[in-house]
C-alpha positions as CSV (number, residue, x, y, z in Angstrom):
1,M,27.5,7.9,50.4
2,I,25.3,9.6,47.8
3,V,26.8,11.0,44.6
4,P,24.3,12.3,41.9
5,L,25.1,11.8,38.3
6,Q,24.3,15.3,37.4
7,S,22.4,18.4,38.7
8,I,19.5,20.3,37.2
9,E,18.9,24.0,37.3
10,S,15.6,25.0,38.9
11,S,13.9,28.3,39.5
12,Q,15.2,28.1,43.1
13,D,18.7,27.7,41.8
14,Q,18.3,30.7,39.6
15,H,16.9,32.7,42.5
16,H,20.2,32.2,44.3
17,R,22.3,33.2,41.4
18,R,23.0,36.7,42.9
19,L,24.1,35.1,46.2
20,R,26.3,32.6,44.3
21,D,28.0,35.5,42.6
22,I,29.0,36.7,46.1
23,F,30.2,33.3,47.1
24,K,31.8,32.3,43.8
25,G,33.7,29.4,45.3
26,A,30.8,27.8,47.0
27,I,29.8,24.3,45.7
28,G,27.2,23.4,48.3
29,A,26.2,23.6,51.9
30,L,27.1,21.2,54.7
31,D,25.2,20.5,57.9
32,G,24.0,17.8,60.3
33,T,20.5,16.8,61.2
34,L,18.9,14.5,63.7
35,V,16.8,11.5,62.5
36,H,14.7,9.6,65.0
37,A,16.1,6.2,66.0
38,V,14.9,3.2,68.0
39,I,17.6,2.0,70.3
40,P,17.6,-0.8,72.9
41,P,17.2,0.6,76.5
42,N,20.8,-0.4,77.6
43,K,22.3,1.6,74.7
44,Q,20.2,4.7,74.6
45,V,22.3,7.2,76.5
46,P,24.6,8.4,73.6
47,Y,21.6,8.6,71.2
48,R,19.5,10.8,73.4
49,G,19.8,13.9,71.3
50,R,20.5,17.2,72.9
51,G,18.3,17.2,76.0
52,R,15.4,15.3,74.4
53,N,13.8,12.1,75.7
54,E,13.8,10.5,72.2
55,C,16.7,8.8,70.6
56,Y,18.3,10.1,67.4
57,Q,21.0,9.3,64.9
58,N,23.1,12.3,63.7
59,V,23.3,12.5,59.9
60,L,26.0,14.5,58.1
61,A,25.0,15.7,54.7
62,I,26.1,18.0,51.8
63,C,23.8,19.3,49.2
64,D,24.2,21.4,46.1
65,F,22.2,24.6,45.4
66,N,19.4,22.5,43.7
67,M,18.7,20.6,46.9
68,I,20.4,17.5,45.6
69,F,22.4,15.6,48.2
70,T,26.0,15.0,47.1
71,F,27.2,13.2,50.3
72,V,25.4,11.6,53.3
73,W,26.9,9.8,56.2
74,A,24.3,8.4,58.7
75,G,24.5,6.4,61.9
76,W,26.3,8.7,64.4
77,E,25.0,8.9,68.0
78,G,22.5,11.7,68.5
79,T,24.7,13.4,71.2
80,T,27.7,13.6,69.0
81,H,28.6,17.2,68.1
82,D,28.4,18.1,64.4
83,S,32.0,19.2,64.2
84,R,33.2,15.8,65.5
85,V,31.0,14.0,63.1
86,L,32.6,15.9,60.2
87,S,36.2,15.5,61.4
88,E,35.8,11.8,62.1
89,T,34.1,11.2,58.7
90,M,36.8,13.1,56.9
91,R,39.6,11.2,58.8
92,N,38.4,7.8,57.6
93,L,39.5,7.5,53.9
94,E,37.1,4.7,53.4
95,N,34.2,7.1,53.7
96,N,35.2,8.8,50.4
97,F,34.4,12.3,51.8
98,P,34.2,14.7,48.8
99,H,36.9,17.3,49.7
100,P,36.4,20.5,47.7
101,P,39.1,21.6,45.2
102,P,41.6,24.1,46.5
103,D,39.6,27.1,45.2
104,K,36.2,25.8,46.3
105,Y,34.4,25.5,49.6
106,Y,31.2,24.4,51.4
107,L,29.0,26.8,53.4
108,C,28.7,25.8,57.0
109,D,27.2,27.3,60.1
110,A,29.1,28.2,63.3
111,A,29.0,24.7,64.6
112,Y,32.0,24.0,62.4
113,S,35.5,25.5,62.1
114,H,36.3,28.0,59.5
115,T,39.1,26.4,57.6
116,R,40.2,25.7,54.0
117,G,37.2,24.2,52.1
118,F,34.7,25.2,54.8
119,M,33.3,28.8,55.1
120,T,31.5,29.7,58.2
121,P,29.9,33.0,59.3
122,Y,31.4,35.7,61.5
123,R,31.0,34.6,65.1
124,N,29.3,36.7,67.8
125,T,27.4,38.5,65.0
126,R,23.8,38.2,64.0
127,Y,23.5,35.3,61.5
128,W,20.2,33.3,61.5
129,L,17.5,34.3,59.1
130,L,15.2,34.9,62.0
131,D,17.5,37.7,63.1
132,F,16.6,39.6,60.0
133,R,12.9,39.0,59.7
134,N,10.2,41.7,59.6
135,G,12.4,44.0,57.5
136,V,15.4,44.1,59.9
137,Q,18.5,45.1,57.9
138,P,22.2,44.3,58.6
139,R,23.9,47.1,60.5
140,T,27.6,46.2,59.7
141,K,29.5,44.6,56.9
142,E,29.9,41.5,59.0
143,E,26.1,41.3,59.5
144,A,25.6,41.8,55.7
145,F,28.1,39.0,55.0
146,N,26.3,36.7,57.5
147,H,22.9,37.5,56.1
148,A,24.0,36.6,52.6
149,H,25.8,33.5,53.9
150,A,22.7,32.4,55.8
151,K,20.3,32.8,52.9
152,L,22.5,30.7,50.6
153,R,23.4,28.1,53.2
154,N,19.7,27.7,54.0
155,V,19.4,25.4,51.0
156,I,20.6,22.5,53.3
157,E,17.9,23.3,55.9
158,R,15.3,23.3,53.1
159,A,16.6,20.0,51.8
160,F,16.4,18.4,55.2
161,G,12.9,19.8,55.6
162,V,11.7,18.4,52.3
163,L,13.4,15.0,53.0
164,K,11.6,14.6,56.3
165,A,8.3,15.8,55.0
166,R,8.5,13.4,52.1
167,F,9.5,10.4,54.3
168,P,7.7,10.6,57.7
169,I,9.7,7.5,58.8
170,L,12.6,9.8,59.4
171,K,10.6,11.5,62.1
172,R,9.3,8.3,63.7
173,M,11.5,5.4,62.9
174,T,10.3,1.8,63.0
175,S,12.2,-0.6,65.4
176,Y,14.4,-2.3,62.8
177,P,18.0,-3.2,63.7
178,F,20.1,-0.1,63.8
179,P,22.1,-0.8,60.6
180,V,18.8,-1.1,58.8
181,Q,17.6,2.3,60.3
182,R,20.8,3.8,59.0
183,N,20.3,2.4,55.5
184,I,16.7,3.7,55.5
185,V,18.2,7.2,55.7
186,I,20.5,6.6,52.8
187,A,17.6,5.1,50.7
188,C,15.3,8.0,51.4
189,V,18.1,10.4,50.3
190,A,18.6,8.4,47.1
191,I,14.9,8.5,46.2
192,H,14.8,12.3,47.0
193,N,17.7,12.8,44.6
194,Y,16.0,10.8,41.9
195,I,12.9,12.9,42.2
196,R,14.9,16.1,42.1
197,K,17.0,15.1,39.1
198,L,14.0,14.2,37.1
199,A,12.4,17.6,38.0
200,I,9.2,15.9,39.0
201,T,6.5,18.3,40.1
202,D,6.9,18.3,43.8
203,T,4.6,19.9,46.3
204,F,7.1,19.4,49.1
205,V,9.5,21.9,47.4
206,E,6.9,24.5,46.4
């Protein structure tokens, strides 16, 4: 688990202030990402992520709107659905999952259930940022909501992108024992948070 001591406000954070005024109770974004893994041949099947030939571990993460990770749980098999990773992680009290206060919530995509503490977009409605590229505008109030939701939730996608760009080992893992591979993910996240909290000039975020 990763818990930062404090957050900093950046220009990107200020850029999202209007969106955060819409989602006043949002305290961060939650999602899963696949990290390359090296698995013994006789154990590879559950790690072969989503139709790919490579093996992956599924990593659950939460970040705030300054791209600082506030929770990370690594080590799930690559084929495990994101919603199951979340439910199982929450169920085990030893994981210290940071449940949001009653009036707060995390922004999540449609892979998760819309329930207290977790706000997802309208289903069967345009949502992804690519749906609104080239000047395409929302046509309904549901699409307008989804567009705003996607723009603010995109902070977790950007955080994952920066993390993997900064630490190429997450794209091509070395053949350490799997517990070490899992800990490498946690260590990379901790270093990423350190850099973000110190507001070090960072070409990966520009």
